[in-house]
C-alpha positions as CSV (number, residue, x, y, z in Angstrom):
1,X,92.7,88.5,-148.7
2,X,91.9,89.4,-151.8
3,X,91.2,93.6,-153.4
4,X,88.2,93.8,-155.0
5,X,88.4,94.6,-158.7
6,X,85.7,97.2,-158.3
7,X,86.9,100.2,-157.4
8,X,85.3,101.4,-153.8
9,X,84.0,104.7,-155.3
10,X,81.5,103.0,-157.6
11,X,82.9,105.3,-160.1
12,X,82.5,109.0,-158.4
13,X,85.2,111.0,-159.3
14,X,83.8,113.3,-156.1
15,X,84.8,110.2,-153.6
16,X,88.4,110.8,-154.0
17,X,88.6,114.5,-153.5
18,X,89.8,115.8,-150.1
19,X,86.7,117.5,-148.5
20,X,88.2,120.6,-149.4
21,X,88.5,119.8,-153.2
22,X,84.8,118.3,-153.1
23,X,83.5,122.0,-151.6
24,X,86.1,123.7,-154.7
25,X,84.2,121.2,-157.4
26,X,80.8,121.5,-156.1
27,X,81.4,125.2,-156.0
28,X,82.9,125.6,-159.6
29,X,80.2,123.5,-160.9
30,X,77.0,125.0,-159.1
31,X,78.3,128.6,-160.2
32,X,79.2,126.8,-164.3
33,X,75.2,126.0,-163.9
34,X,74.0,129.1,-162.5
35,X,75.5,130.6,-165.9
36,X,74.0,128.1,-168.1
37,X,71.6,127.5,-166.8
38,X,70.6,124.0,-168.6
39,X,67.7,121.5,-167.9
40,X,67.3,118.1,-168.3
41,X,64.1,116.5,-168.3
42,X,62.6,113.3,-169.9
43,X,60.0,111.6,-172.0
44,X,58.6,108.3,-171.7
45,X,57.1,105.9,-174.6
46,X,54.7,103.7,-173.2
47,X,53.9,101.3,-175.9
48,X,51.7,98.6,-176.4
49,X,51.9,97.4,-179.8
50,X,51.0,99.4,-182.2
51,X,49.1,101.8,-179.1
52,X,51.0,104.8,-177.2
53,X,49.9,106.6,-174.5
54,X,49.6,110.1,-174.2
55,X,48.8,112.8,-172.0
56,X,47.4,116.7,-172.8
57,X,48.9,118.7,-170.4
58,X,46.2,121.8,-168.7
59,X,49.2,124.1,-169.3
60,X,50.4,124.4,-172.5
61,X,48.3,122.5,-175.7
62,X,48.9,119.6,-178.0
63,X,49.0,115.7,-176.9
64,X,52.2,114.5,-176.3
65,X,54.2,111.9,-173.9
66,X,54.7,112.0,-171.0
67,X,57.7,113.4,-168.7
68,X,58.8,115.8,-167.1
69,X,62.2,117.4,-165.3
70,X,64.9,115.1,-163.9
71,X,65.5,116.2,-159.9
72,X,68.3,116.3,-158.7
73,X,70.0,112.9,-157.1
74,X,67.9,111.3,-159.6
75,X,69.3,109.0,-162.5
76,X,67.4,110.2,-166.0
77,X,65.9,106.4,-165.5
78,X,64.7,107.1,-162.9
79,X,62.9,110.4,-163.6
80,X,61.7,108.6,-166.7
81,X,59.8,105.5,-164.4
82,X,58.9,108.6,-162.3
83,X,57.1,110.7,-164.6
84,X,55.0,107.7,-165.5
85,X,53.7,106.8,-162.8
86,X,53.1,110.5,-161.4
87,X,50.9,111.3,-164.8
88,X,49.8,108.2,-166.5
89,X,48.6,105.8,-163.5
90,X,51.2,103.4,-164.6
91,X,54.4,101.2,-163.1
92,X,57.5,100.9,-165.4
93,X,58.8,97.0,-164.5
94,X,62.5,96.9,-165.8
95,X,65.0,99.7,-167.2
96,X,62.8,101.5,-170.0
97,X,65.7,102.1,-173.1
98,X,67.0,105.0,-173.5
99,X,66.4,105.4,-177.7
100,X,67.6,109.5,-178.4
101,X,68.8,112.3,-176.3
102,X,67.2,116.1,-178.0
103,X,67.5,119.4,-177.9
104,X,63.7,120.9,-176.8
105,X,64.2,124.0,-178.5
106,X,60.5,125.9,-177.6
107,X,59.1,129.1,-176.7
108,X,60.3,129.3,-173.7
109,X,63.6,128.1,-173.3
110,X,67.0,126.9,-176.0
111,X,68.4,125.5,-173.1
112,X,66.1,122.3,-172.2
113,X,67.7,118.9,-173.3
114,X,64.9,115.5,-173.5
115,X,65.8,112.2,-173.2
116,X,63.7,109.5,-174.4
117,X,63.0,106.0,-172.9
118,X,60.9,103.2,-174.1
119,X,58.9,101.2,-171.8
120,X,57.7,98.5,-173.2
121,X,57.0,96.5,-169.7
122,X,54.9,98.3,-167.2
123,X,52.0,97.6,-165.2
124,X,48.6,99.6,-164.3
125,X,48.5,100.5,-160.9
126,X,45.4,102.7,-161.1
127,X,42.7,104.7,-162.9
128,X,44.0,107.6,-164.8
129,X,42.3,111.0,-163.0
130,X,42.6,114.5,-164.5
131,X,44.2,116.7,-162.2
132,X,46.1,120.0,-161.6
133,X,48.7,119.2,-164.6
134,X,46.9,116.3,-166.9
135,X,43.4,117.2,-168.4
136,X,43.7,114.2,-170.3
137,X,45.0,111.2,-171.1
138,X,44.9,107.6,-173.0
139,X,46.5,105.2,-175.3
140,X,46.5,105.8,-178.8
141,X,47.1,104.0,-182.3
142,X,50.2,105.2,-183.8
143,X,48.4,105.3,-187.2
144,X,44.9,107.9,-185.5
145,X,47.3,110.2,-183.6
146,X,44.9,112.8,-182.2
147,X,45.2,115.5,-184.8
148,X,46.5,118.1,-181.8
149,X,49.3,115.7,-181.4
150,X,52.9,117.9,-180.9
151,X,55.2,117.6,-183.8
152,X,57.6,116.0,-181.4
153,X,55.5,113.6,-180.6
154,X,54.9,113.0,-184.6
155,X,58.3,112.6,-185.1
156,X,59.6,110.6,-182.1
157,X,56.2,108.4,-183.2
158,X,58.1,107.8,-186.9
159,X,61.6,107.5,-185.3
160,X,60.8,104.3,-183.2
161,X,58.2,103.2,-185.2
162,X,58.5,104.0,-189.2
163,X,62.2,103.6,-188.7
164,X,62.7,107.8,-189.8
165,X,66.3,109.7,-189.4
166,X,66.6,110.6,-185.6
167,X,66.9,114.4,-185.4
168,X,69.1,116.3,-182.9
169,X,66.3,118.0,-181.7
170,X,62.9,117.1,-180.2
């Protein structure tokens, strides 16, 4: 019988540890996470030619790209697709493309990081209906973004469509 060239652990180093080592590793990583208190999120840019889909939250000002926090056990890519579905009524087809990774500096925190995914293949599942989280949503031409679009949204549009040099912060 020929041995498989793929590792049995699918690349997860925790699979190679003994039970005790796994407990110690998870305890250590949990303690580091509590001390650093970093958060990870995603934003998704739905692109239809020269139009993008923006949302306006009920709890913060400005129009912005759909997105949110990455849930435990979820990849950033899956999180981007889930947030698109939840916040827009569209479903991403295939894999969204990672565009950039940014530190999200805000009045609330300096410990948040955001991955931006570009989504050009998607399908409409349902019409958008305002809810407790999203007040408004819609398609906007990149040359006619709403006046209240956030500065981070405007910078991402310039990076994606005009070739502006990407920044390190959202």
